[in-house]
N, C-alpha and C positions, 0 to 999 in steps of 0.2 A: 504493500500500500504506500503510495506517495503522499506525503503530507505537505499542506500549504497553509500559510497564514493568510487570513482574509480580513480586509479592513473596510469600514464604512457600514457594517451591519448594525442595525439598532433594534430589530425585533424579529419575531418568528417569520414574518412575511419576507424579510430580507434573506434569511437562510434558505427558505423555500425557493425563492427566486434564483439564488446562486446555484442551488442543487439542480434545479430544472435546467438552467443554462448549461452547466457542465455536463449533465447527463446526456445532452443532445450532441456533444462533441464526439465525432467518430473515433472508435477505439476505447471509449470509456465504458467499462462493464458496470461499475457502481460508484456512487458518489454519496458521501455523508458529510454534512456541514454541522459543526457545533457552534451554536450561538454563544454558549457559555465560555469556551476557550478561544473563540474567533479563529478556529482552525477548520481545515477540510481534508478528508481522507479520500483519495481517488484510486480505484483499482482499474487496471487496463493497460493498453499499449499506447495511449495518446501521448503526444509530446507535451512536456510541462508548459512550454511557451504558448501552445495552442489553448491549453486549459486556462492559463492566466489571461489570455486575450478574450476568452469567452466570459470570464468573470468581469473583466473591465467593460466589455460590451453591455453587460447587465447593469453597469453603473457602480461597480465596487472595485476595490483594489485587491491584488493577490501577489504573493511571492512564495517561492519554494522554501519550505521550513528547513532550518539547519539540521544536519545529520547527527550532531553530537547529543546523545540523550541526556547526559548530565552536565552539559556545558553551562557556563554562566549566562550565555545568551538565552537558553531555554528557561533558566531560572528567572532571568530578567523578564522574559516574555510572560511568565506566569504571575509576576509581581503585579500588584494593584496600582496601575498608573491612572485609572479613571477617577478614583475618589478624590485625590488632591485637586485635580483640574475642576471637577464638578463643585467641590467645596468652595474654591475661589470664585467660580461663577455664581454660586448661590449667595455668598456673602455680598458680592457687588450688586446682585439683583435685589436682595432684600433691602439694602441701603436706599435705593431709589424707590422701591415698591412701598416702603413704609411712609415716605413723604407723599407718594401718590395717593395711598389709601387715606392719609390724614385729610387731604383736600377733597378727594372724591366722595368719601364716606363721612368722615368726621365733621368737616366744615359744611359740605353741601347738604348732608342729610340730618346731622345731629347738632349743627350749630356750634361746633367747636371754634375757639377764637382763631382769627386769621387777620392779616393786614386789611385795613378798611378799604383799600384799593379794589379788593375783589367784590365788595358788597354791591356795587352798582356796575360791575364790569364782568358779566358771565363769560364773555369771549376770552378774556385774559385767563380766567379759571380753566376754560376748555383748552387753551393753548398750553398752559402749564402741564395739564394732564397728558396732552399729546406728546410733549417733549419728554416727560418722565417715562411714559410707556414706550416711546421709541427707543430711549436709552436702554431699557430693560430688554427690548427686542434685539437690539444690536449686541448686547452682552450675550444673549442666547441665540445668536445668529446660526449656530450649528443646526438647530432644529429646522430652520428655513432652507438652508443650503441642502441638507440631506433630504428633507421632505419634498421640496419641489423638484430636486434632481431625480428622485425616485419616481415622481409623478410623470416627468418628461420621458422617463424610460418605461413608462406604462407598468411600473411595479411599485405602487404606493405602499408605504409602510407606516409604522406608528408615528414617526416624525412628520409624515404627511398629514395625519389627523390633527396633530398638535399645531402644525404650521397653518393649516386651513382654519382651525378654530380661532387661533390668535389673530390671524390676518382678517378674518371675517369681522371679529369684534373691533379691530382697529379701523378697518375701512368704513364700517357703518358709523362708528363714533366720529370719524373725520367728516363723513357726510353730514352728520348731525351738527358738527361744529360750524361747517359752512352755512347750513340753514340758520343756525343761531346768529351768525355774523350778519346775514341778510336781515333778520328780524330786528337786530340791534341797530343796524344802519337805518332802518325805517322808523326807529324810535319806539318800537314795540318791545319794551323791556320785559313785560309779563310773558310775551310769546318766546322771547329769548331765554328766559329762566326755565320755561317748560322743557327746553332741549337738554338742560343739565341732567334730567332724569333719563335721557336717551343715550347718555355716554356709557360705553363699555370699555373705556381705556383701562380701567383697573382690572377688568376681566382678562383683557389681552395680556397684561403683564403678570397677573396672578397665575393664570394658566401655566405660563412658562416657568415661573418660580416654583410652583408646586410640583410640576413634572420634573424639574431639576432636583427637588428634594427627594422625590421617589427614585430618580435615576441614581442619586448619590447613595441612598440607603441600599438600593439594589446592587450597585457596584461594590459597595463595602461587603455585603453579604456574599456576593459571587466570589469576591476575593478570598473569603474564608473557605469556600468549597474546595479550593485547590491547595489548602494548607497542608493536607497530608502529602500531596505530591511534592510540594516545595520543601517540606521537612525531610523527605527522602533524599532530595537533591542536595540539601545542605550537609547530609551525612558524608558525602564523597570527600575524602581528604584531598587537600590541594598539593601536598608534597609527600615524598617518600624518601627513606634513608637507604640508599643502595650501598652494597659493599663492593668496591672496585679496587683491585690490587691490594687487598687486605685493609683498606681504609674505608671509613664511612663517609659517604657523600650525599648531601641533601639535594634532591632534584625536583622540579615540578612533576606532578603526576603524569602529565602528557608525555614525558620522556622515558617512562618506565616501559620496558619491552618484555615480551614473553621470554622466560629463561633467566632474567636478571635475579640476582640474589639480594634480598632486602632484610633489614633487621627491624624489630619492633620492641620497644621498651615498655615496661608496665605503665598503663595510663594512656598509651598512644593508640590511635586508630590504625587498623590494618589497612594499608593503602590500596592493594589490589588482591584479587583472588590468588591463592598460592597453596603450596604444600610445605609443611614444616620439615626442615632439614635437621635442626637440632634445637633443644630446649623444651621445657614443659611450662604450661601456663593454663589459667582458666580464662576463657574468652567469653565476653558478654555479647550474645548474638541477638539481643532483644530488638535491635533496630530492624532486623530482617525477618525475624520469626515471631516476635511478640512474646517470646519465652524469656522470663526474667532471670531464671537460674543459669549461671555461667556454665559453659561446656568445657570440660578438660581437653586440652590439646597436647599431643606429644609427637615425636618423630613419625612422619608418614601420614599424619592427619591433614585434612584440608582446612583452609581458613578463607574467609570471605571479606571483601572490601567493606569498609564502614563499620565493621564489628570492633569492639574495644578489648585490647589485651589488658587484663587486670592484674596479674601477679608476676609472672616470670618473663625472662628475656627469650625472644623467639628469633630464629634465623630461618628464613623461608625462601623458596624459589617461586617466582611469578609464573602462574599458569594461564591466567586470563586477565587481560588488561583492557583499558578503554571501554568500548561499547560491549565487550564480551563478559564483563564482570557480572556477578549475580545482582548487584545493586542496579547496574545499568539496565539489565534485562527486566528487573522489576519495574523501574521507572518507565521503560519503554512499553511494557504491557499495560500499565495504568494509563499512560498518555494515549496509547493506541485505542484503548477501550473508550476513552473520552471522545475520540474522533469517530466512533461508530454510533449507530442509532438503534435503540430498542424498538421492537415491532410496535409497542404501544405508543411510541412517539409519532408514528406515521398518522395516527388519528388526528392528533393536534396539528401536524403539518398540513394535512389536507384542509382542515378548517382554516388555518392561518393563511393558506394560499388565496382563499376567496374572501377572507374576513374583512380586510381593509376596504376593497372596492365595495363590498356589501354595506359597510358602515357609512361610507360616503354617500351611497345611494339612499340609505335610510335617512341620513341627515337632510338631504335635499328634499326628499318626500315629506319629511316631518315639517320643514319650514313652509313648503307649499300648502300642505293640508291646513296648517294653522292660519295661513293667510286667507285661504278659501273659506275657512270657518269664520272669517271676519275679525280675527285678532290683529292688533297693530303690528307693524313690521318688527318693532323691538322685541315683542313677546315671542313672535314666530322665530326670529333669528336666534334668540337666547336658547330656545328648545333645540334648534338645529346644531348650534355650537356645543350644547351640553352632550348631545349624542356623539359628536366627534371626539370630545375630550374624555368622556367616561369610558369609551370602548378601549379594551386593553388586549391586543394580540400578544404582548410580551408575557403575560401570565400564562397563556396557553403554550407559548414557545419554550418557556423556562421550566414548566411543570415536570417534564421528564429529565432533561439533561442535568439539572442541578442535583436531583436525587441520585442519578446514576453516578455523578462525579463524587458525591459525598459517600455513597455506598462503596464505590471502588476504593476510595481513600481509606475507609474504615477497614475494608478487607486487607489492603496492602499492609496496614499497620499491624495486622494480626496474622500475617503470613498466608493470607488467602488472596490469590490473584485471579480475577476474572479477565479473560482475554478480550472480550467484547461486551457491549451493552446487552446483546442478545443473550449471552451466557448468564449474565447477572439476572436478567428477567426470567429466563427459563429454568434455572436451577431450582427455584422454589416451587416449580410445578411438577417436579418428578414424582412418579407414583411407585417406581421400583428402583432399588439401588442394587446393582450387582457388584459384589466385592471379590477381587482376586484374593485367594487365601494367603499365599506366600508373600511376605513382606508388607501385606496390607492389614489382614486380621492378625497374622502371626508376625514374629520378629524376623523370620527368614533365616534364622541361624539356629541349628539344633542345639539344645541344652540338656544337660543331665537333670532328670526330674526325680528319679528314685534310685537308691542304692540299697539292695537287699542281699546282704551276705548270708552264706550258708554255714551252719554249724558254729564253730568257735571263732570264725574269721570276723574281724571288725570291719566297719565301713571303710576306714582309711586303708586297711590292708588290701581289701578288694579293689579299691580305686588305684592303689599303687601298682598292683599286679596288672590291672587293665591298662593303665597308662604306659607301663613298660612294654606291653604287647602292641598297643595302638600307636606308639611313638614312631613306628616305621611305616604306618599306613597314611595314605593321602585322602582317605574317605571322609566326608563331612561329619559322619557320626564319630569317627576317631578324633577329629579336631574338638568335638564337644567334650569328650572324655579328657583329653589333654588340657583343655581350658579349665575344666572343673578341678583337676589335680593341681594346676598352677594357682588357682584361686585359694586352695587349701594349703598352698606352699608345701606340697608333698614331693619328695625326690624319688623318682622311679629308678629301678635298677636297669642296667644295660643288658639287653638280650642278644642272642646270636642265632644264626641260621633261621632268619625270619622268612616266612612263606605265606603267600596269599593262596588259599586252597579253593578248589571248585566247591560250589554250594554255600557261598557266603560265610567262609571261615578263614581264620588266621592261625598260624602256629609259629612258635619260636622256642629256643632252648634257654632255660634260666636255671643256673646252679645244677646243671646235669639233669633237670626234669623238663618235660614238654609242657609248655604253657600254651593253651588253646583258647580261642574265643570265637563267637559267632552267633548265628540265629538259633532258635529253639530246635529246629529240625536238624541243624548241623551238630550241635552239642549232644542232643539226645541219642545220636548214633554212636557217640563215644563214651558218655557217662550216663548212668540212669538218673532221671529227674523224678523227684517226689511228686505226689499228687497235689500237695499244697503249692509247690513251686510252679507247677503247670497252671493251676487255677489263678495264681497271682499274675502269671504271664498273660493269661487270657483276659483278665480284668484290665491290665495295663494296655493291651492291644485294643480293647473296646474303647478306651479313653484316647485312642489315637497316638499312643506311644509305641516306640520300637524297643522290645526287650532284647538285650544282648547278654549271653551267658558266657562265663569264664570258668576254665578248669585247669588244674595244675597236677601233673603226674597222675592223671586218671581220676582225680577227686574234684568234685564241684566246689568252686570258690563262692559262687553266688551269681546274682543277676543285676545288671545296671540298665535302667530304662532311659531312653533318649527321645526327645520330641522337639519339634519346632513349636516353641511355646507361644501362647496367645499374648499379644500386647496387653498391658495392664488396663488400658482405657477402651479396648475393643468391645467387651460386653456392654459397658455403659453407653458407648457411642451407638451401638446397634439398637439398644433399648430406646435411646433418644429418637432415632429415626423411626422406629415402630410407633412411638408415642405421637409422631407427626402424621401417622397414617400411611407410612411408606413401607412397602414390603421389601425385606432384605433377602437377597439370594447370594449364596457363596459359590464361587466357581473354583474347582480344584482338580488337579490331575490325579489325586489320591484315589485309592480304591474306596468302594462304597462304605465299608466298615469304618475305616479311618476318618473319612470325610464326615460321616454322620457323628462320630465322636467329637470332632473339632467343632462341627456345626452346633452340636448340643451345648458345648462349653461356651461358645460365643453367643448363642441365643438367636441364631438366624432363623428365618421362616422356612427357607427351602435350601436344599443342597444339590448342586449339579456336580456329581462326581465323575471321575474318569474323563474330564475334558482336556484334550490335548491343546497345546498352545495355539495351533491354527484352527481349533474348533470353538474358541471363545466367541468369535465374531458371529458364528451361526447361532449360538445360544442367545446372544444379545438380540439378534434378529427375531428369534421366536418369542422372546420376552416382550418385544415392542408391539406384538399383536395384542398384548394384555394391558398396555399403558405406556406412558412416557418413561424411558429408562435412562438412568445415570450409571456409567461404568467407572469403578474406581480401581486403578492399577498403577504399577510402578516400573514395569519392565518393558523391554523391547517387544517381547511377545504379546504385550497388552495393546500395542499401538493400533492394530486393525480393529479390535473391539472398542477401544476408546473413540476411534473415528466413526464407527458404525453407530454407537450409542447416541441418543438425543443430546446428552451432556457427558463429555469425557472428563474425568477428574484424575489428574496425575498427583499421586501422594508422595510426600517425602522428597529427598533429593532426586530419586528416580533416575531415569536416563533422558538424554536430550531428545531421543526419538519419542518417548512417551510424553514428554513435555510439549513437543511440537504437535503431537496428535490431539492433545487435550484442549478442552475449552476452559477448564479451571485448573489452576496449579496451586497445590498446597505445599508450602515451603517445608513445613514440619512433617514428621512421620507419624503424627497423631491422627488416629481415625476420628477422634472427637471433632476435628476441624471440618469433617463432612457435614454433620448436622449443623455446625456453626455456619457453614456456607449456605445451607438451605435456609436457615433462620434469617441470615442477612439478606438473602435474595427476597424472601417473603416480606421482610420489613421494608425493603426498598420499594418493592412493587406496591405495597400498601400505602407508602408515602406518595408514590406517583399518582395512585388513584385519588388520594386526598387532594393533591395539588390540582389534578384535572377537574375534580368535582368543584373545587373552589373557583377555578378559572371559568368553567362553563356556567356555574351558578351565578357568579358575579356579573358576567355579561348578559345572561338571560334576564336577570332582575334589573341591572343597571341601565341597559339601553331603553327598555320601555319606560322606566321612570324618567330618564332624561328627555325622552321624546314627548312626555306629557300625557301618556296613556291613562295615568291614574288621576289626572287633573279634573276632568269632568265628574268623576265619581267621588273622589276624596279631597279634591283641591290641592293635591300634591304636585309640586313642580320643583325642579332642581336648578339652582343657580350654576352657571358654567364653572364658577370657582370651586364649588363643592364637587362637581363632576371631575375636575382635574385632580383634586385631592384624593378622591376615591380611586382614580386610575393609578396614581402614584403608589398608594398603599397596597393595591392588589398584587403587583409584582413583588413588593417587599414581603408580603405575607407568604407568598409561594416559596420564595428563597429561604425565608426564616424557618418555615415548616420543614424544608429539606435539611436544614442544618441540625434539626432535632435528631437526625440519624447518628450524629456524633455521640449522642448519649446512649445509644443502643448497646446492650450487653449481649455479645455474640454467644457466649457460653452459658447463658441463663436459660435453663429449660423450663422454668416455672410457667411461662406463658405460651408454651407450644400448643398448637391446635392441630387436630387431625384434618387433613384435606378431604373434600368430598370427591370420591372416585366417580369418574364418568363411566357409564356402562359401555363397555367396548363390545361392539358387535363382532361376532365370530367372523373373521375374514375368510371368505370362500376363496380357495386358491385353485388354479388350474395349471397344467404343465403343457409346454410345447417343446418338441424335440426338433432341433435344427441340424441338418447335415451340412457341414462346412468343409470346403476344400481350401488347402493352402496353409493350414496350421502345421508348423514343423517342430515347435519346442514349447517349453513352459512360458517363455515370454509372449509367444503368440496366444497361448491360453489366457494369460493375464490381460492382454490387450482386448481380446474379444469379451472376456468377463466384465471388464471395466466399462466397455462401450454399452453392453446390454443392461448392466445394472444402473446405468445413468438414466435409463428410460423410465418415465413416470409410469407406475403400474407393474414394474418388474421387481419382485421381492427378492429374487436371487437367480444366479445362473451357475450351473455346474458344467465346466468346459473341459473336454479331453482332446488333445491333439492326436492321441493314439487311435481313438475310435472315430475321430473327426466329427464329434457331435457337441452340441450345447443343449443341455436340458434346462429350459427357462421356466421358473416358477412365477406365475402372475397372480396379483391380488385384485386385478380388475382387467377388463378387456383391453387388449392392445392389438392393433392391426398388424398383420403379417408384414405388410410393406414397411412399417416403422422398424420392426426387428431386422428385416432384411437390409434396410438402408444403413442402420447402425453398424452392422458387421461389414458390409461392402465398402463403407466409408473408410474402414481400416485396411482395405485392399485384400480382403478374403472373399471367396466366392460361396454364396449360399446355394446349395443344390436343391434342398427341399425343407419344408416346415410342416410337421405333423402335429 
């Protein structure tokens, strides 16, 4: 996605206009404009200069966004530049407005003291009001420049409404001033004084001042929505201490290259991602993960940029620098997500596209209707102006992006990264969560769980003998026994004549005796096992553990059980998902017995056992017939399933492939972050609904009130000044409501609610078999499979170059000609379709 900065936008109608203009450029696949960050994301092959030209033709400015994710330029771009400018404009406007209001309202209506000169000279009073209101209009000239420029480009925006309302008030008041001058020249002082009440100079100025107040409050609030992103950027260290020729040299961070050796003292920030070469320390990673407890680091461990070295001296080698660091990737994900649009935002965009022209039309009709009804021109004009200034497309346009930005920022601070606005919106709607067992529910590392010695042998003795035998094996279960012995600081004896025997067994010589170890089947063929020992082994197997037996000199030493243990937070995380009304399914390659044991411990609703790595995607596809599915995984073999799922969630450090395939990235290895992500998504969506309701409700009530619809019934009418005040506050309310998300507690399950499940109709499927000529290898199969599965209505395709067939599963009718064209476009010949 290419990123652009866009200038000159003031409301949702502007962003819609820019989006429409760029979408029409040849080569542009998709375009998303963010009013909040004044940025635009464009996907496709179009030339950047052509895109910029299209934006300029629509009446706005554009430039290619800088590439450095954590550069000071980007941090500067996110800084709040608007509020100080608007504050100066507001102070200047209020200075002249107060004087204007004193004479137009205080003196003219309530008889406040003023120079006697004005008592018999109403024209002078009118001229003073004209000059003061003109000064306020000049101070706020941006509204007029932007508003009328947009009108000339046939793309009216919020500034157009303000400019038209203020101009109408000023022009009519100027006409009244000329009429007053004529009356005074004729000596008709009473007639001249009558026109004093026809002046709307104060409305022309007050509208501008109040809109500026609203704009300033809105800009200040909008500035706060990007606080999370700015705070992430500020974490990036500016310098690094490199070790060159045995000496420490401090250099700017931009000069650090992959492979450089750097040192970090206690209290210093780690400058780039790297691996520890020497030293031990506790590192605070809360900036990236939200986890406050420091993580111990030693030789061989990885460290990340922007984390804080707390206790020891570390010497590290740089592995990822610049844009490749974890911090830069997080910042990029958050800013990219801000440049995308949630599906719910499209509703507001469609309304915003026609909103301003519709309001202008309503304003004109309102004025004409009141004139036809016999009301004086001043009354009719006031109603038309009120309609213009009360209407607020900004509230509609900001309802979604401000909530998305705050939600994304909250997630980033807690180690939950949503790649797009779509993933933030959709995560809360999932009905089924599929969890990969290894590394997701479990730790992914076998551990010793039970030590059961036989006879007079102690647990430590059994573990020492087992460690002596397993020390020569590379098997993961052997590493678990070695790790347990090291934790207990046991020293194992040295064995000789080590052999790995057929049938899952090991043997070695120790002190002239044969030391043997292996499965129950293997050991039982060598030494007799008691009924009690067999029963214990069966119970352990039912719990998903692997029992290993050991014997020395033909005598049983005992049994050690090893298992891939469940993470401490897995059961509670799964329970939290179930409390939200989400069905939890565990995917594993284990046999049915082991899988059910682990599933029972974890508390999942369903277990899919014996699933091979390449079969996960098929399981996800079958689950999608029952509801919206999220897949949680951490490995390369999870990538196809993550892509196939409605929402792919990569957990923990994972692999780059898994992270690329996922829609949501969890920095930590905690499964509890999955319900937290769902919780945050639901809270954000709820906030968006509140904002949209307020924006639509405000305009639905405000426009009829301003037009005077309730005047004949209840005598209610709205002064243009109050209309402008209401417009100012509507946007401010929307942004302030979005900021409430900053107070949301991601890990608080007390307010979780179960979602209402939609009844999913049983999808009737049918199959078609295609005979295809020209497929020669696995790559050909993959090309045909991808082409067929891209067709709407195709649930899946099983392709074989050996038999020259493709069995296509359909969930709705698809013409043979469409299937044929998809394959033949890939340069293969379709012989028949049955």
